[in-house]
N, C-alpha and C positions, 0 to 999 in steps of 0.2 A: 362526845358524842351529844348533840344538840337536840334539845326536845323538838317533837313536831307541833307544829300549830294547831289549836283548838279547834275542831269541826264544828258546823253548827249543830250536828246530833249530839256530840260530846257537850256543848254548851246547854243544850235544853236540857240534858240528863243531870246536868250537874245542877241547874237551876232547879229542877222538879226535885233534887235531892235537898237542896237548901230550903226550898219551902216545905219538904216533910220533917228536917230538921228542926225547923223555927217552932212547928206545933206539937212536936213529940214531947209525950209525956215523961220518957225515959231523959230528955235533954237535961245534962248535969247529974245526973245520978249514975251510981256504978252499975255495969251491966251484970245481969243476975249469972251466977255459974251454971254452965250448962253442962255438966260431967257426960261423957261419951263411954257407950260399952265397945270398946274398939282396942284391939290388938293386931299390932303388924303380923303379917304373916311371913314366913320365912322366903316364900317365893318373890315377896317385894324386897327383901335385903339382896337377894342374889341378882335381880334384874337390876338393882342399883349400881352394884357392880361395872355394869357395863357403859355406867356415864348416862348423858341425858337420852331421853326414848326418841324413837324415829319421830313422832308426831312435835316432840319439843324442839329437835332440829328442824324440821320442816317448818316450825312457825316462826322461829328464827330466821331461817332462809328469806320466808314469806316478808317479815319486816326490814330485813337488809335490803330485799328487792325494791320495796316500796319507797325506803329511803333514798334510794339510788334514781328512782323514777321522780320523788319529788324535788329531790337536788337539780336533777336534768330539766323537769318541767320549771322550777324556779328561775333558773338560769335562762332559758330560753324565752319566759313568758317578759323578763326583766329586759334582755336584747332587743326584744322585738318593740318593744315601748320605746326604746332608743331609736329604732330605725324607722317606724312608722310615725309619721308625726299626726296624721288626721286620726281620731277616736274611732270613727266609722270602718276605716280600712283595717285599724288595729282588731276592732271586735272579729270582721270577717276573717283576716287572717288568723286569729287565735283561735277561731271557730275550725277553721279549715286543718290548722296544726293539730287541734285537739281530736279531730274525728279521724286523722292519720297515725296517730300514736300508737304503738304496737305494746301490747300487755302481754304476750303470749307466755314467757316463760313465768311471769308471777301468777297469772290466772291458771295455767297448770297447776301449780303449787297450791292454789287456793282449792281447786275443784278437786284434788287429791286429799287435800285436809279436810274438805266437808262431807267426801265420801267415805274417809277411813278414820278420822278421829274417835269418832265413838266407838267403834270396836277397839283402836289401839290404847286409848286411854281408859278402856272400861267404863264408859259413861254410863250412869245409871238410867232407868227409865222412870218417868212419870206415869203411875197407873190411871192416874184420872185423865190426863190428856194423849195417853199413849206415844208419847213422845221422848225424847231426851229430856234428861233435866236442863235447866238454865245452868250457864258457865257465869258467875259473876253476875247474875241477873240479867245476862242476856243469851240468845242463842249461841251455840258453838259455830255456827255457818258464819263464814266470811263473805263478804259482796264481792264480785268479780270487778275489776278497775275497767273502767270505760270513760268516754267523752265526758258522761256527766260527772264522774268522780272526779276529773281534771277540772271542769269549770266551778264545783264547788269550792274547791280549793285556790284556783285561780281564774277569778272572773274575767271576762273579755272587756276589762275596764282599764283603760291606757293610764289614766290617773293614779288607779291603786297600783298598778306596776310600775309605775316611775316612783311613787312614794315607800314602795317596799325595798 
């Protein structure tokens, strides 16, 4: 399985993290131990017998669908760059294709994830914000895929498409 390319958002987050780490007083020092008052309950052991939970399977399905779209879009982007010689025509044709691309299946999964994930995963609430806690520093909600999502990954630039 090949890794997907880094998005501009992920790049900004990585750069911000690198900047924070450069000035961290903890850099190079061992992390302090933070013992937790945690005991697994018998219910979690029973639930684990069923395998991955529904939200885990749905997230995997979302990732698989996104991978399929990225693969098909990349092929279409490169093929269009070979077919259309003029850069302006390429940009117009790519915008047209991007606006007509259909994401119904994956967006339906994302909507179900956004609606059900907090309950299914028993996500805790933050009493200060009265919202669910962040998962790995970001909201649990996924953005729906649309034309903007396509153009962020595959810009209407014929030269970039030919180089890829």
